[in-house]
N, C-alpha and C positions, 0 to 999 in steps of 0.2 A: 050167336049170331053177328054178332056188329063184327067178330076175329074175326070173319067167314068171310064174310062181302066188301071187306076191308083190300085183302087183296086186287081181287081183279078189280073194282074201280078202280084204282091206282093202277094199275093194267090197262086200265081203257083208257085216264091220261095220258099216261105213255102214247099209246099208238096213239094220238087223237093230237099230243100235239109235235109227232114226231111227222104226222099228217101231213096237218096245218107246215110243219115247218117247211116239205120236200112241196109246199104249194106256193111257201115264198118265194122258194127256190127255182119254183117254175118261172116266176112275175116277173126278177129278176135275173133271169134268163134272157126270157118273150121280151125284156129291160133291155137287156143286155147286143139285145139281137137285132133292134130298128134299130139304134143306133148303129151296128155296121154299116145295116143297108142302104139309114144315112149318105153314112160316110163316103157309101161306096156311088151311090150315085149322083151326090155332089163331087167324086172329085170324077165322072168321065163327062 
């Protein structure tokens, strides 16, 4: 039983980590966008 459920939990963990990573990337991109907007507004 243990050996049977091990791969699936591993798969779930990988998916979770990938999802987390994409969330972090989204935050990073949003932050960069805000900085760009501020720079553009500052140059007006």
